[in-house]
C-alpha positions as CSV (number, residue, x, y, z in Angstrom):
1,M,-114.3,-47.7,-15.0
2,L,-112.1,-48.7,-17.9
3,K,-108.8,-50.3,-18.0
4,S,-106.1,-48.5,-19.9
5,A,-103.3,-50.1,-22.0
6,S,-100.9,-49.7,-19.1
7,G,-103.2,-51.6,-16.8
8,R,-104.5,-48.5,-14.9
9,M,-108.2,-48.0,-14.3
10,V,-109.5,-44.7,-15.6
11,Q,-113.0,-43.3,-15.3
12,A,-115.0,-43.2,-18.5
13,V,-116.3,-39.8,-19.8
14,N,-119.8,-39.5,-21.2
15,P,-119.5,-37.3,-24.3
16,L,-123.1,-36.1,-23.8
17,T,-122.5,-34.7,-20.3
18,Y,-118.9,-33.6,-20.7
19,I,-118.3,-29.8,-20.5
20,P,-114.9,-28.8,-21.8
21,D,-112.7,-26.1,-20.2
22,P,-113.2,-22.7,-21.9
23,K,-109.5,-22.3,-22.5
24,D,-109.3,-25.7,-24.1
25,R,-112.3,-24.8,-26.2
26,Q,-110.7,-21.6,-27.4
27,K,-107.4,-23.3,-28.3
28,A,-109.3,-26.0,-30.2
29,M,-111.2,-23.3,-32.2
30,D,-107.9,-21.5,-33.0
31,K,-106.3,-24.7,-34.1
32,A,-109.2,-25.6,-36.3
33,K,-109.1,-22.1,-37.8
34,H,-105.5,-22.4,-38.6
35,M,-105.9,-25.9,-40.1
36,G,-108.8,-24.7,-42.3
37,G,-106.8,-21.7,-43.5
38,N,-103.8,-23.9,-44.2
39,M,-105.8,-26.2,-46.3
40,Q,-107.3,-23.3,-48.2
41,D,-103.8,-21.9,-48.9
42,R,-102.6,-25.3,-50.2
43,M,-105.6,-25.4,-52.5
44,E,-104.7,-21.9,-53.9
45,V,-101.2,-23.1,-54.5
46,L,-102.4,-26.1,-56.4
47,M,-104.8,-24.0,-58.5
48,S,-102.0,-21.5,-59.3
49,K,-99.8,-24.3,-60.6
50,I,-102.7,-25.7,-62.7
51,R,-103.3,-22.3,-64.3
52,A,-99.6,-22.1,-65.1
53,G,-99.7,-18.4,-65.9
54,E,-96.9,-15.9,-66.3
55,T,-97.2,-14.9,-62.6
56,V,-97.5,-18.4,-61.2
57,V,-94.1,-18.1,-59.5
58,I,-95.1,-14.9,-57.7
59,D,-98.5,-16.3,-56.7
60,V,-97.0,-19.5,-55.2
61,A,-94.2,-17.5,-53.4
62,V,-96.7,-15.1,-51.8
63,I,-99.0,-17.8,-50.6
64,K,-96.2,-20.0,-49.2
65,A,-94.5,-17.1,-47.5
66,T,-97.6,-16.2,-45.7
67,M,-99.2,-19.6,-44.9
68,Q,-100.9,-20.2,-41.6
69,N,-98.2,-22.1,-39.9
70,P,-96.4,-20.7,-36.8
71,K,-93.1,-20.3,-38.5
72,P,-91.4,-17.2,-40.0
73,P,-91.5,-16.8,-43.8
74,K,-88.9,-19.1,-45.4
75,D,-86.0,-17.5,-47.1
76,K,-86.4,-19.3,-50.3
77,H,-89.9,-17.9,-50.8
78,V,-88.8,-14.4,-49.9
79,A,-85.8,-14.7,-52.3
80,V,-88.2,-15.3,-55.2
81,L,-90.1,-12.1,-54.3
82,K,-86.9,-10.2,-54.0
83,M,-85.9,-11.1,-57.5
84,A,-89.4,-10.2,-58.7
85,C,-89.1,-6.7,-57.1
86,A,-85.5,-5.9,-58.0
87,A,-84.6,-2.6,-59.5
88,A,-84.1,-4.1,-63.0
89,S,-87.4,-6.0,-62.9
90,P,-90.4,-4.7,-64.9
91,R,-92.5,-2.2,-63.0
92,M,-95.7,-4.1,-63.8
93,Q,-94.2,-7.2,-62.2
94,V,-93.4,-5.2,-59.0
95,Q,-96.9,-3.8,-59.0
96,Y,-98.4,-7.2,-59.3
97,T,-96.3,-8.4,-56.3
98,V,-97.5,-5.5,-54.2
99,H,-101.1,-6.3,-55.3
100,K,-100.8,-10.0,-54.3
101,L,-99.3,-9.1,-50.9
102,S,-101.9,-6.4,-50.2
103,S,-104.7,-8.9,-51.1
104,R,-103.5,-11.1,-48.2
105,L,-104.2,-8.2,-45.8
106,E,-107.6,-7.3,-47.3
107,D,-109.3,-10.7,-46.8
108,K,-109.7,-10.2,-43.0
109,P,-107.0,-12.7,-42.2
110,G,-106.1,-14.2,-38.9
111,W,-103.2,-12.8,-36.9
112,L,-100.7,-15.3,-38.4
113,V,-101.3,-14.3,-42.0
114,A,-101.4,-10.6,-41.2
115,L,-98.2,-10.7,-39.3
116,K,-96.3,-12.8,-41.8
117,T,-97.5,-10.5,-44.7
118,L,-96.2,-7.5,-42.8
119,M,-92.9,-9.2,-42.3
120,V,-92.6,-10.0,-46.0
121,F,-93.3,-6.3,-46.7
122,H,-90.6,-5.3,-44.2
123,R,-88.0,-7.6,-45.6
124,L,-88.6,-6.4,-49.1
125,M,-88.3,-2.7,-47.9
126,R,-85.1,-3.5,-46.2
127,E,-83.4,-5.9,-48.7
128,V,-84.6,-4.6,-52.1
129,D,-83.8,-1.4,-53.9
130,P,-85.7,1.6,-52.5
131,S,-87.6,1.8,-55.7
132,F,-89.8,-0.9,-54.2
133,Q,-91.1,1.6,-51.7
134,D,-91.9,4.0,-54.6
135,E,-94.1,1.3,-56.1
136,I,-95.9,0.8,-52.9
137,I,-96.7,4.5,-52.8
138,R,-97.9,4.5,-56.4
139,Y,-100.1,1.5,-55.6
140,Q,-101.6,3.3,-52.7
141,E,-102.3,6.4,-54.7
142,R,-103.8,4.4,-57.6
143,T,-106.1,2.3,-55.4
144,G,-106.9,4.9,-52.8
145,T,-105.5,2.7,-49.9
146,H,-103.2,5.4,-48.5
147,R,-102.6,3.4,-45.3
148,L,-101.9,0.0,-46.8
149,L,-99.5,-1.2,-44.0
150,R,-101.4,0.5,-41.1
151,L,-103.5,-2.1,-39.2
152,D,-104.1,0.0,-36.1
153,S,-107.6,-1.4,-35.7
154,F,-106.7,-5.1,-36.2
155,A,-108.1,-7.5,-33.6
156,D,-108.4,-11.3,-33.4
157,H,-110.5,-12.3,-30.4
158,T,-110.3,-16.0,-30.9
159,T,-108.2,-16.6,-27.7
160,K,-106.3,-14.6,-25.1
161,D,-103.1,-15.3,-26.9
162,T,-104.4,-13.9,-30.1
163,W,-105.3,-10.7,-28.3
164,D,-101.6,-10.3,-27.4
165,M,-100.6,-11.0,-31.0
166,S,-103.1,-8.5,-32.2
167,A,-101.6,-5.8,-30.0
168,W,-98.2,-6.6,-31.4
169,I,-99.5,-6.4,-35.0
170,R,-101.0,-3.0,-34.4
171,V,-97.7,-1.4,-33.1
172,Y,-95.6,-3.2,-35.7
173,S,-97.9,-2.1,-38.6
174,V,-97.9,1.6,-37.4
175,Y,-94.1,1.6,-37.4
176,L,-94.0,0.2,-41.0
177,D,-96.5,2.8,-42.1
178,D,-94.5,5.7,-40.5
179,R,-91.3,4.3,-42.0
180,L,-92.9,4.4,-45.5
181,A,-94.3,7.9,-44.8
182,A,-90.8,9.1,-43.8
183,Y,-89.5,7.8,-47.1
184,K,-92.3,9.5,-49.0
185,S,-92.0,12.9,-47.3
186,I,-88.3,13.4,-46.7
187,R,-86.7,10.4,-48.6
188,F,-85.4,8.9,-45.3
189,D,-84.6,5.2,-45.3
190,P,-82.7,3.5,-42.5
191,E,-81.1,1.2,-45.1
192,A,-80.0,4.0,-47.4
193,H,-76.4,3.1,-47.0
194,N,-77.1,-0.1,-49.0
195,A,-78.7,1.7,-51.9
196,Q,-77.0,2.4,-55.2
197,N,-77.1,6.1,-54.7
198,P,-77.0,6.9,-51.0
199,A,-76.5,10.7,-51.6
200,A,-80.1,10.9,-53.0
201,F,-81.6,10.2,-49.5
202,C,-82.1,12.5,-46.5
203,K,-79.0,13.6,-44.7
204,L,-79.6,15.5,-41.5
205,D,-75.9,16.4,-40.9
206,T,-75.6,18.5,-44.0
207,C,-79.0,20.1,-44.6
208,G,-79.8,23.8,-43.9
209,A,-81.6,25.2,-40.9
210,G,-85.0,25.3,-42.5
211,E,-84.9,21.8,-43.9
212,L,-83.5,20.5,-40.6
213,L,-86.4,21.9,-38.6
214,D,-88.8,20.1,-41.0
215,R,-87.0,16.8,-41.3
216,L,-85.7,16.1,-37.8
217,P,-89.1,15.8,-36.2
218,V,-90.1,13.2,-38.8
219,V,-87.1,11.0,-37.9
220,Q,-87.7,11.6,-34.1
221,K,-91.3,10.3,-34.6
222,L,-90.0,7.2,-36.3
223,L,-87.6,6.6,-33.4
224,A,-90.6,7.0,-31.0
225,R,-92.5,4.3,-33.0
226,I,-89.6,1.9,-32.6
227,M,-89.6,2.3,-28.8
228,V,-93.2,1.0,-28.5
229,C,-92.4,-2.1,-30.5
230,V,-92.0,-4.4,-27.5
231,P,-93.7,-7.8,-27.7
232,E,-95.7,-8.5,-24.6
233,G,-97.6,-11.5,-23.3
234,A,-97.9,-14.4,-25.8
235,A,-96.1,-12.3,-28.4
236,A,-92.9,-12.4,-26.2
237,T,-92.7,-16.2,-26.7
238,S,-93.9,-16.5,-30.3
239,E,-91.2,-17.4,-32.8
240,V,-92.9,-15.3,-35.5
241,S,-93.3,-12.1,-33.4
242,L,-89.8,-12.4,-32.1
243,Y,-88.5,-12.6,-35.7
244,A,-90.4,-9.4,-36.5
245,A,-89.1,-7.6,-33.4
246,A,-85.5,-8.6,-34.5
247,L,-86.2,-6.8,-37.8
248,V,-87.2,-3.7,-36.0
249,L,-84.2,-3.8,-33.7
250,R,-81.8,-3.9,-36.7
251,E,-82.9,-0.4,-37.7
252,V,-82.8,1.3,-34.3
253,R,-79.1,2.1,-34.6
254,A,-79.5,3.8,-38.0
255,V,-82.5,5.8,-37.0
256,Y,-80.8,6.9,-33.7
257,K,-77.6,7.8,-35.6
258,S,-79.6,10.1,-38.0
259,V,-81.3,11.8,-35.0
260,S,-78.0,12.4,-33.3
261,E,-76.5,13.9,-36.5
262,G,-79.5,16.2,-36.8
263,I,-79.1,17.3,-33.2
264,I,-75.5,18.1,-33.7
265,N,-76.3,20.1,-36.9
266,L,-79.0,21.9,-35.0
267,T,-76.7,22.8,-32.2
268,D,-74.3,24.4,-34.7
269,K,-77.1,26.5,-36.3
270,F,-79.2,27.2,-33.2
271,F,-77.5,30.4,-32.0
272,D,-77.8,32.0,-35.5
273,M,-81.6,31.5,-35.8
274,E,-84.3,34.0,-35.4
275,R,-86.8,33.7,-32.7
276,P,-89.5,31.6,-34.5
277,D,-87.0,29.1,-35.7
278,A,-85.2,29.1,-32.3
279,L,-88.5,28.2,-30.6
280,R,-88.9,25.2,-32.9
281,G,-85.3,24.2,-32.3
282,L,-85.8,24.4,-28.6
283,D,-88.8,22.1,-28.7
284,I,-86.8,19.6,-30.8
285,F,-84.1,19.6,-28.2
286,K,-86.6,19.0,-25.4
287,E,-88.1,16.1,-27.4
288,N,-84.7,14.6,-27.9
289,M,-84.0,14.6,-24.1
290,Q,-87.3,12.7,-23.5
291,L,-86.4,10.3,-26.3
292,N,-83.0,9.5,-24.7
293,E,-84.7,8.6,-21.4
294,R,-87.4,6.5,-23.1
295,L,-84.7,4.8,-25.2
296,N,-82.8,3.6,-22.1
297,A,-86.1,2.1,-20.8
298,F,-86.8,0.5,-24.2
299,F,-83.4,-1.3,-24.2
300,G,-84.1,-2.4,-20.6
301,S,-87.5,-3.9,-21.7
302,I,-85.9,-5.7,-24.6
303,N,-83.3,-7.3,-22.4
304,T,-86.0,-8.8,-20.2
305,I,-87.3,-10.9,-23.2
306,P,-85.3,-14.1,-23.4
307,G,-85.6,-14.4,-27.1
308,L,-84.3,-10.9,-27.7
309,R,-81.7,-10.6,-24.9
310,G,-78.5,-9.4,-26.5
311,A,-80.1,-8.8,-29.9
312,V,-78.7,-5.2,-29.9
313,E,-76.0,-3.7,-27.8
314,F,-76.3,0.0,-27.0
315,P,-74.5,2.1,-24.4
316,E,-76.5,3.9,-21.8
317,L,-77.5,7.3,-23.2
318,Q,-76.9,10.6,-21.4
319,S,-79.1,13.6,-22.1
320,L,-77.8,17.2,-22.6
321,P,-76.7,19.1,-19.5
322,T,-79.3,21.3,-17.9
323,D,-77.2,24.4,-18.1
324,F,-77.0,24.0,-21.9
325,L,-80.8,24.0,-22.1
326,T,-80.9,27.1,-19.9
327,T,-78.5,28.8,-22.2
328,M,-80.7,27.9,-25.2
329,E,-83.8,29.3,-23.4
330,E,-82.0,32.6,-22.6
331,Y,-81.1,32.9,-26.3
332,V,-84.7,32.3,-27.3
333,R,-85.8,35.2,-25.1
334,D,-83.3,37.6,-26.6
335,A,-83.3,36.2,-30.2
336,P,-84.1,38.7,-33.0
337,R,-87.5,38.6,-34.5
338,S,-87.9,38.3,-38.3
339,I,-89.5,41.1,-40.4
340,N,-92.1,39.7,-42.7
341,T,-93.0,42.9,-44.5
342,A,-90.9,45.7,-45.8
343,K,-91.2,49.1,-44.2
344,A,-89.5,51.2,-46.9
345,G,-92.1,50.6,-49.6
346,P,-94.0,47.9,-51.5
347,T,-90.9,46.4,-53.0
348,G,-88.5,46.8,-50.1
349,A,-86.8,44.0,-48.3
350,G,-87.3,44.0,-44.6
351,A,-83.8,42.9,-43.8
352,N,-82.2,45.8,-45.7
353,T,-84.5,48.5,-44.2
354,L,-83.9,47.4,-40.6
355,P,-80.8,49.6,-40.0
356,S,-82.4,52.7,-41.5
357,V,-85.5,52.2,-39.5
358,N,-83.6,51.8,-36.3
359,R,-81.5,54.9,-37.1
360,T,-84.7,56.9,-37.9
361,S,-86.3,55.9,-34.6
362,S,-83.2,56.9,-32.7
363,M,-83.2,60.3,-34.3
364,A,-86.9,60.8,-33.6
365,R,-86.3,60.0,-29.9
366,Q,-83.6,62.6,-29.8
367,G,-85.8,65.5,-31.0
368,G,-87.4,64.6,-34.3
369,T,-86.2,64.3,-37.9
370,T,-87.2,65.0,-41.5
371,S,-87.2,63.2,-44.8
372,G,-83.9,65.0,-45.6
373,A,-82.4,63.9,-42.3
374,I,-83.2,60.3,-43.1
375,T,-81.3,60.5,-46.3
376,G,-78.4,62.5,-44.7
377,T,-78.6,65.6,-46.9
378,A,-80.7,68.2,-45.1
379,S,-78.7,67.8,-41.9
380,G,-75.5,68.4,-43.7
381,D,-76.8,71.5,-45.5
382,A,-78.1,72.9,-42.2
383,T,-74.8,72.4,-40.5
384,A,-73.0,74.1,-43.4
385,A,-75.4,77.0,-43.4
386,A,-74.9,77.5,-39.7
387,A,-71.1,77.5,-40.2
388,A,-71.5,80.1,-43.0
389,A,-73.6,82.3,-40.8
390,A,-71.1,82.2,-37.9
391,P,-68.7,85.0,-39.2
392,F,-71.6,87.5,-39.7
393,A,-73.1,86.7,-36.3
394,N,-69.8,87.5,-34.6
395,G,-69.3,91.0,-36.1
396,G,-68.5,90.2,-39.7
397,P,-69.4,92.4,-42.7
398,P,-73.1,93.3,-42.8
399,P,-75.3,91.4,-45.2
400,A,-76.6,93.0,-48.4
401,P,-80.0,94.7,-48.3
402,A,-82.9,92.4,-48.9
403,A,-84.8,92.4,-52.1
404,E,-88.4,93.6,-52.4
405,A,-89.7,90.1,-52.3
406,P,-90.9,88.9,-48.9
407,P,-88.2,87.2,-46.8
408,A,-88.3,83.4,-46.6
409,P,-86.6,81.2,-43.9
410,A,-83.2,79.8,-44.8
411,A,-84.3,76.2,-43.9
412,A,-87.3,76.5,-46.3
413,A,-85.1,77.8,-49.0
414,A,-82.7,74.9,-48.5
415,A,-85.4,72.3,-48.5
416,A,-87.3,73.8,-51.5
417,P,-86.9,71.8,-54.7
418,E,-84.9,73.2,-57.6
419,P,-87.1,74.5,-60.4
420,L,-87.2,72.7,-63.6
421,R,-84.7,74.0,-66.2
422,I,-85.8,73.8,-69.8
423,S,-83.4,74.6,-72.6
424,P,-85.0,77.0,-75.1
425,P,-84.9,76.1,-78.8
426,A,-82.7,79.1,-79.6
427,P,-79.0,78.9,-79.1
428,A,-77.9,78.2,-75.6
429,P,-77.9,81.3,-73.5
430,A,-75.1,82.5,-71.3
431,P,-74.6,80.6,-68.1
432,P,-76.9,81.8,-65.3
433,K,-75.4,84.2,-62.8
434,P,-75.3,83.2,-59.2
435,P,-78.2,84.3,-57.0
436,P,-77.7,87.2,-54.6
437,N,-76.1,86.7,-51.2
438,A,-74.8,83.3,-52.5
439,I,-72.0,81.7,-50.4
440,D,-69.6,79.1,-51.6
441,L,-70.1,76.4,-49.0
442,L,-67.5,74.2,-50.5
443,G,-64.7,76.8,-50.4
444,D,-62.2,77.1,-47.6
445,D,-62.9,80.9,-47.1
446,F,-66.2,82.7,-46.9
447,P,-66.4,85.4,-49.7
448,V,-68.0,88.8,-49.2
449,P,-71.7,88.9,-50.3
450,T,-72.3,90.4,-53.7
451,P,-74.7,93.3,-54.4
452,P,-78.2,92.3,-55.5
453,M,-79.0,91.6,-59.2
454,P,-81.3,93.7,-61.3
455,P,-85.0,92.6,-61.5
456,A,-84.7,91.2,-65.0
457,Q,-83.5,87.5,-65.1
458,P,-82.4,85.5,-68.1
459,Y,-84.7,82.6,-69.3
460,G,-84.3,79.5,-67.1
461,A,-82.4,81.2,-64.2
462,P,-83.4,80.2,-60.6
463,P,-85.4,82.7,-58.5
464,P,-83.4,85.3,-56.5
465,F,-82.3,84.2,-53.0
466,A,-83.2,86.5,-50.2
467,G,-81.9,85.8,-46.8
468,P,-83.6,86.9,-43.5
469,T,-82.8,90.3,-42.0
470,G,-79.7,90.3,-40.0
471,G,-77.8,87.5,-41.7
472,L,-78.3,84.2,-43.5
């Protein structure tokens, strides 16, 4: 027994036989790891100042902003990096800043360095000109690291608390990666209203139907990524993770507003779509209804965290009425199908041939049709011929005697092509005489048939017309 300074007797502990608690042991290991990393960062800062190169300011700012102390990155260090990555800064300087930040993620850091580096990236993406995101994309393409911000396999198994922090880092990094992917694919940025040229970014309320069906699911996916960014366990009480969660919550309103504008635009264009596009639009509407339900649960979970309670105020969202969804499904069943290939020929347009195809099919169902009927010429000639034959069938003057040539049907004579007329090299001959039994179908009265012509015909005249026995 030993006597303490306060006069109390305490039992002495033999260091050779003492077995520490596993939890205390893990905490001690984590503390020693942070202290070692912190000392290493200070040495790197000192070496950078000794070298005194052109990039010493950026080197020091990157290291101090991501040091292994449980505090968010200081604003003065982030401000230096913002000036280095401004729109007017040299592109080589911006690329070097991206390289230094990415090197902090490639050295297998602890959870503190990884999380603070992601936070610096996020702040620069939010607070700097969008050209900084273009430089990140170029750096990824040049180095082959196409998922620079995606740490979906990150794990720090030092203690149980580091497991919770690792889980938060994974969901946070996936959101940042999808945010950058949305900017790369459709030029969508939640902070586009702060850019110099906001009109150059994605606007879901003014784009056409085709672009809307391609862009809206990308923004919906980004909104779904936000809804899983809920710190749990030790991450719900860490000052660093709560600061990162606050950065995400500042963007939820802009992302949800873009989704709502896209849904309103899709509602205006839905009932004019063809069936394939209408099916895609219906799936987007159903996904939006699920997102609204999940978003209400997300805000409820955020309000249970003391450090984030009241960080964002959002009204309770209501989904679309069920009868409206039923109306959309009925329209999809009856929506017109698009025609991918032309039916009139190798160069036809399917949309222009659709009326004629429908008309031809209707005529075929009513008793058949011909090529002349499709064009509307043969049917008119047959009707006129029948009208011309009516006076003779009702007791009119008898028709002229038929020529020696074998009789031919009237329909075949009407459908036969006109022979080629070749002008002879000699002076133009007299106009050809009308064929026998010709009837002026355009006149108001039916003339009396003329007698047959002699066998000799002038050069270039059509063959004689012979009607069937008993009338035309």
